[in-house]
Residue, then its C-alpha position, 0 to 999 in steps of 0.5 A: m500500500a502506498a503512503p498517502a499524499g497528505t501532511l505526513p513529513v516527507h523525510r519519514l517516507h520510504d525512498e520509493e514514496v518520495e520518488r513517486l511524489l516527485a513523479t506525480g507532482e504531489r506535495r510540491q511545496e514540501l519537496v521544494a523545501l527539502f530539495g530547493e527550487q532548482g533541485y526539485r525541478e531537476l529531480s521531478a523531471l528525472a523522476r518522471r522520466a524514470a517512472a516512464r521507463r520500462a523495466p531496465r535491461g542493463p546491469r544492476v547497480y548499487v549506489l552507496p551514500g557517504l558518511m552520515g548520508s543514510r537516515l537512521g532510526a526505527r523501521g515502520v511498515l509504511l513510515d519510518d521513525v527517523l532519528w538521523v536526520d530529524l530537526v525535532e530530534i536534534a533539538a530535543g538532544h536525542l542524537t546521543r541515542l546514536a552512541l554505540p553499543g546502546g544505539a545498536r537497535l537503530v537501523a539504516l532506513g534509507a538514503l538522504l535523497l538530497n545527496c544521491l537521488k539525482l545520481k540514482l535516477s540518472l543511472r536508471i534513465a541510462g538503462f541501469d537497474t539501479h538501487l540505493h544501498p543505505y547502511d549504518w555509517r556508524r559501524s565498522i567498514g568491514d562489517l558493512a562490506s560483508e552486509l553488502n556482499a550478502r545483499i548482492a548474493a541474495e538479490a542477484p545471485a547469477d548476475d554481475v553487479l556494479l557499485v557506485g560509492h560516495s565518500m565512505g560508501g566508496v570505501v565500503a564498496r572497495v572492501a566488498l570488491a576485495r572480499q567477495r566470495a564469488d566474482r560478482i562485482r564487476r566494477v566500482v566507481q568511487l566519488g571522493a572516497p577516503n581510501h586512506g582516511a581523512f582528517a575530517s574524522v579527527l575534526a569530528l572526534r574533537g567536536v570541531y567539524p563544521t557539521v558537528r558544530k551546526l548540529a550542536a547549535l540546534d541541540r538544546r541539551h548538548s554542546a559539540e564537545d558533548l556530541a563528540r564525547i558521547v557519540f562520535r568516540t563510540l563509532p568504529s567507522l570514524h576511528e577506521l577513517l583516521p588518516d593512514p600514519r604512513l602517508t602523513d607527517g604528523p602524529n600517529l592518530f591511532d596512538a591515543d598518547q598522541w592526542p590531547a589529554d582531555a575528555l575527547r581523547p579516543d579510547p586506546a582499544m578502539l584505536a587499536q582495533a581501527a588500525a587493524q581494520q584499516a591495515a586489512w583494507p585491500e591494495p589498489d585494484e584496476r576494477c576500482l575507479h576514482i573520481a576525486g574533487v580538487r582545488q578546495d580548501t581541505v585540512t591536509g595535516v595536523s600537529l599537537d600544539g600543547s593541549a589541542f591540535s593545530f591543523e594545516v589547510s591547503a587546496r589539495g583536496d575536496a574540502t573533506v578528503p585530502l587528495e593524497l589520502a583519496v588517490r595513490p600513484g597507480d590508481q585510475a582516477w579522474y578529477v573535478g573542481e567540486k566539493h566533497g558533498g557536491l560530487p553526487n549532484n554534479g552533472r559532469v560527475i554523474a555523466a562520467a560515472v555512467d561512462l565508467l560503469r559502461t566502459g571503464a573510461t571517460e573523457r568528460l573529466s581530466q585525469t590530471a589533478s591541476r596544481a595551478r591554484t596550489v598555494a602555501a598551507r595555512p594553520l588553523s587552530e581548534a579555537a578558531l574552529r570552535r567559533v563556528a556556530p557558537h550560539k544555540v539556534r531554534w530549528q524553527h528559525l532556520s530557513a529552508d536553505a539553512r536546513r538543507r545546508l545543515l550537513e555541509p560539507v558532508v552533504s551538499p544541497e547544490f545541484h551543479g549542472a544537468v547530466a549530459p543528455a547523451a549520457l542518459e539517452r545512449a542506451f535509452a530513448a526518453a519516452r514522453p513524460a507521463t501525465t498523472a492526476v494530482t490527488p485532491p487535497r485531503r487531510v491525512l492522520e497517521l496512527r502509529l502503533a508501538h508495542g513497547s513502553i511509552v517511555d521509549a516513544n519517539a514523539r514530541a509530546i507524551v500524553l497521560g490520562v490521570f484519574r482524580n485522587v489516584d497516584p500515577a501508576g503503570p505508564a505514568a509511573a514509568v514516565d515519572a521515573a524518567l522525570g525523576g519523580a516529578i509527577r509523583e511530587f506534583t500529585l503530592r502537592r495537589m498541583f494537578g487535580g485531575q478534573p475531566g478535561q483539565v490539562f497540565v503540561l510539564p516540559a521534559t527536555r532535560s529528562a531521560l525521555l525522548a519527548e519534549l513535553v508531557l501532558f497530563a489529561g484529567l479523567g475525573d473520578f474513575d467511577d464516572f469514566g466512560a465514552e463521553p468523558a474519554a472523547f471529551v478529554a481526547e478532544n481537549v488534548v488535540r485542542t492543546f497541541a493544535r494551539t501550541h503547534v505540537e505536530d505529534f504525540a504519543t499516548v496510551l489508551f485512557g481507561a484501559g488500566s481500569g478495565t475498559p476493553v481495549a476496543m472500546a477505549a480505542e474507539n472512544q479516544l480516537r473519536g475524541f481525537l478526530e473531533g478535536l481535529r475537526h473543531a480545533d485544528p483548522d491549520r492541520v498542525l497535528r499529523r501523527i498520534t502514536l498509541c503505545e501498549l506494553d502488553r502483547r495481548k492488548y497490543l494485538s487487540l489494539v492493532r485489530a481495533v485501530r485498523r477497523l476504526a481507521t477504515e470506518l472513520s476515514g472519509p472524503d476529507l480525512e484518511i487515517v493511515v495505520d502504521e506499526a513501529a517495527a518490533t524490537d527485542d526490548a519491547q517489554g523493557r530493558k534492564g537498568r533503564p528507569g521507568r522501563g520493563v522490570a523496573g516498572a514491574s517492581s513498582r506495580a506490586r505496590e500500586p494501591a487499590y482505591l475505594l471511592v465512597g460517598m454517602e447522602a441522606r435519603g429521607r429522614g432515617e435512611l442513607v445511601c452509600r455509593s462505592s467504587l473500587l479501582t483494583a490494581g495489577a495486570k487485570a485492573g478494573v472498576l467495581s461499583g455499587s450502592v446500598t441503602f441502610e438505616r442511619s440508626e444501623l450505622q449508629d448502633h454499630l459505632a456505639p461501642l467505639e464511641s463509648g469506649t467500651a469496645t473489646a477486640r471481639d467487638v472491633t472484629r465484629i464491627g469491622t465486618a458489619l461495616g463492610r456488609l452495611l456500607l459496601a456493595a457485594s461486588v466491591r467487597e469481593g473485589l477488596q478481598t482480592m486486593l488485601g495484599r495491596p495498600l488501600v486508599v479510601v477516597h471520601e467526602r465529608e459525610a463518609s469521613r465520619v466512618p472509621w474506615e480503619v476498623l473495616r474488616l474483610g474476611d480475616t483481615h483489617p486492611a489498616l493492619g494488613a497492607g495499610l490504609s490511608r485516606r484522601y479527602q475529596s473536596e473542591a476546597l482543597t488547595v495546592a499543598r505548600w511545603r518547602d522542599d530543601g531536601a537537596s541541600g542535605g540539611p537535617l529534618r526540622l520539626l516543630l513540637v507543640v506540647d500540652p498548650t492548655r497544661d491539662l494533659p500530663g500524657a501529652a507532656a510525657e509524650g513530648t519528653v520522650l519525642q525530644e529525646l528520640l528525635r534529637d538522638r536521630g539528628v532532628t532539629l527541634d523547636v519546642l513550644q510547651g505549655k504557656a509558651a505555646t500561644r497561637a501567636h508563637v505557633l503562627a510565628a514559628l510556622a511563618g518561617g517556613q523551615f519546618d518539615v513536620l508539625h507535631f501537636a500534642g494537645h486539644a482539638f476543637f471543632d464546631p460542626k455548625q461553624p466549621g471555620t471556627g475549629g482548629l488546635v487549642c493553644a495556650d490561653k484557650e486560643v484556637l489556631h484556625a485552618a484559615d490562619l494558614e492561608t497567609l503562610t507561603s510554606l507549611p510543614a509537609l506533615v501535620f501530626c495531631n495527637a490531639c484529644e479531649s480532657a481525658r487521654v485514657r480509654r477508661r471513662s471517668p467514674a463520674a461520667t455515664p456511658l452516654d456522656a462518654r459516647s457523646t464526648r468521643a463522638r465529638q472528638a471524632r467530629s473534631m478531628t475530621g473537621v480539623a483534618e479538613g481544615f488543615l488539608s484545605g489550608g495547604v497541608a499535604s499529609f495529616l495524621g490524627t485520631h478519631w477518639p482519645v487514645g491511651d498514653e501508652a498507645a500514643l507513645a508507642f505510635s509516635r515512637s514507631l512512626y518517627e523511627a520508620l520515617l527517619q529510616g526513609e520509609a514511606l509515610g503509609d508504611a510508617v503508619l502501618a508499622a505504628r498501627r501494628r506496634v500499638a496492636a501488639l501492646p495489645s491495644l485497640d487504639w491502632a484503629d483510632y489513627v487516621h492518615y490523610g494523604s499519599p502513602e508514598f510520601r517520604l521525608a527521607a531526603k532530609a533525614 
C-alpha cells in the first residue's frame, strides 16, 4: 500500500514514496523545501522520466551514500521513525541515542535523497537497474562490506553487479570488491572516497567539524564537545577513517598518547582495533575507479600544539578528503573542481560515472589533478574552529536553505549542472513524460502503533490520562521515573487535580525521555469514566497541541488500566481525537498520534481495533493511515533503564487499590452509600455499587467505639458489619482480592465520619494488613505548600507543640520522650510547651517556613455548625484556625495531631455515664475530621490524627514507631502501618483510632 499524499513529513517516507511524489507532482511545496527550487525541478523531471521507463535491461547497480548520508532510526511498515536526520530530534538532544553499543537497535532506513537521488535516477534513465544501498555509517567498514556482499548474493545471485560509492560508501564498496566470495562485482566507481582516511574524522572526534558544530547549535541539551564525547568516540567507522600514519607527517592518530589529554581523547582499544581494520583494507585494484574533487580548501595535516591540535589547510583536496589520502600513484582516477558533498549532484560527475560503469573510461573529466591554484598551507587552530556556530539556534528559525545546508560539507544541497543528455539517452530513448492526476487535497492522520513502553516513544509530546485522587501508576509511573519523580511530587502537592478535561503540561527536555513535553489529561473520578468523558478529554488534548503547534504525540489508551476493553477505549479516544481535529485544528498542525501498549495481548487487540476504526472513520476529507513501529527485542523493557520493563514491574506490586465512597441522606432515617473500587495489577478494573441502610444501623454499630467500651471481639465484629452495611457485594469481593495491596479510601465529608480503619474483610483489617490511608475529596482543597530543601542535605526540622492548655500530663510525657528520640536521630527541634505555646508563637514559628513536620500534642476543637471556627487549642484557650494558614507561603509537609479531649485514657471517668462518654468521643471524632479538613484545605499535604482519645501508652508507642520508620526513609503509609501494628501488639485497640490523610508514598527521607 502506498503512503498517502497528505501532511505526513516527507523525510519519514520510504525512498520509493518520495520518488513517486516527485513523479506525480504531489506535495510540491514540501519537496521544494527539502530539495530547493532548482533541485526539485531537476529531480521531478528525472523522476518522471524514470517512472516512464520500462523495466531496465542493463546491469544492476548499487549506489552507496557517504558518511552520515543514510537516515537512521526505527523501521515502520509504511513510515519510518527517523532519528538521523530529524530537526525535532536534534533539538530535543536525542542524537546521543546514536552512541554505540546502546544505539545498536537503530537501523539504516534509507538514503538522504538530497545527496544521491539525482545520481540514482540518472543511472536508471541510462538503462541501469539501479538501487540505493543505505547502511549504518556508524559501524565498522568491514562489517558493512560483508552486509553488502550478502545483499548482492541474495538479490542477484547469477548476475554481475556494479557499485557506485560516495565518500565512505566508496570505501565500503572497495572492501566488498576485495572480499567477495564469488566474482560478482564487476566494477566500482568511487566519488571522493577516503581510501586512506581523512582528517575530517579527527575534526569530528574533537567536536570541531563544521557539521558537528551546526548540529550542536540546534541541540538544546548538548554542546559539540558533548556530541563528540558521547557519540562520535563510540563509532568504529570514524576511528577506521583516521588518516593512514604512513602517508602523513604528523602524529600517529591511532596512538591515543598522541592526542590531547582531555575528555575527547579516543579510547586506546578502539584505536587499536581501527588500525587493524584499516591495515586489512585491500591494495589498489584496476576494477576500482576514482573520481576525486580538487582545488578546495581541505585540512591536509595536523600537529599537537600543547593541549589541542593545530591543523594545516591547503587546496589539495575536496574540502573533506585530502587528495593524497583519496588517490595513490597507480590508481585510475579522474578529477573535478567540486566539493566533497557536491560530487553526487554534479552533472559532469554523474555523466562520467555512467561512462565508467559502461566502459571503464571517460573523457568528460581530466585525469590530471591541476596544481595551478596550489598555494602555501595555512594553520588553523581548534579555537578558531570552535567559533563556528557558537550560539544555540531554534530549528524553527532556520530557513529552508539553512536546513538543507545543515550537513555541509558532508552533504551538499547544490545541484551543479544537468547530466549530459547523451549520457542518459545512449542506451535509452526518453519516452514522453507521463501525465498523472494530482490527488485532491485531503487531510491525512497517521496512527502509529508501538508495542513497547511509552517511555521509549519517539514523539514530541507524551500524553497521560490521570484519574482524580489516584497516584500515577503503570505508564505514568514509568514516565515519572524518567522525570525523576516529578509527577509523583506534583500529585503530592495537589498541583494537578485531575478534573475531566483539565490539562497540565510539564516540559521534559532535560529528562531521560525522548519527548519534549508531557501532558497530563484529567479523567475525573474513575467511577464516572466512560465514552463521553474519554472523547471529551481526547478532544481537549488535540485542542492543546493544535494551539501550541505540537505536530505529534504519543499516548496510551485512557481507561484501559481500569478495565475498559481495549476496543472500546480505542474507539472512544480516537473519536475524541478526530473531533478535536475537526473543531480545533483548522491549520492541520497535528499529523501523527502514536498509541503505545506494553502488553502483547492488548497490543494485538489494539492493532485489530485501530485498523477497523481507521477504515470506518476515514472519509472524503480525512484518511487515517495505520502504521506499526517495527518490533524490537526490548519491547517489554530493558534492564537498568528507569521507568522501563522490570523496573516498572517492581513498582506495580505496590500500586494501591482505591475505594471511592460517598454517602447522602435519603429521607429522614435512611442513607445511601455509593462505592467504587479501582483494583490494581495486570487485570485492573472498576467495581461499583450502592446500598441503602438505616442511619440508626450505622449508629448502633459505632456505639461501642464511641463509648469506649469496645473489646477486640467487638472491633472484629464491627469491622465486618461495616463492610456488609456500607459496601456493595461486588466491591467487597473485589477488596478481598486486593488485601495484599495498600488501600486508599477516597471520601467526602459525610463518609469521613466512618472509621474506615476498623473495616474488616474476611480475616483481615486492611489498616493492619497492607495499610490504609485516606484522601479527602473536596473542591476546597488547595495546592499543598511545603518547602522542599531536601537537596541541600540539611537535617529534618520539626516543630513540637506540647500540652498548650497544661491539662494533659500524657501529652507532656509524650513530648519528653519525642525530644529525646528525635534529637538522638539528628532532628532539629523547636519546642513550644505549655504557656509558651500561644497561637501567636505557633503562627510565628510556622511563618518561617523551615519546618518539615508539625507535631501537636494537645486539644482539638471543632464546631460542626461553624466549621471555620475549629482548629488546635493553644495556650490561653486560643484556637489556631485552618484559615490562619492561608497567609503562610510554606507549611510543614506533615501535620501530626495527637490531639484529644480532657481525658487521654480509654477508661471513662467514674463520674461520667456511658452516654456522656459516647457523646464526648463522638465529638472528638467530629473534631478531628473537621480539623483534618481544615488543615488539608489550608495547604497541608499529609495529616495524621485520631478519631477518639487514645491511651498514653498507645500514643507513645505510635509516635515512637512512626518517627523511627520515617527517619529510616520509609514511606509515610508504611510508617503508619508499622505504628498501627506496634500499638496492636501492646495489645491495644487504639491502632484503629489513627487516621492518615494523604499519599502513602510520601517520604521525608531526603532530609533525614
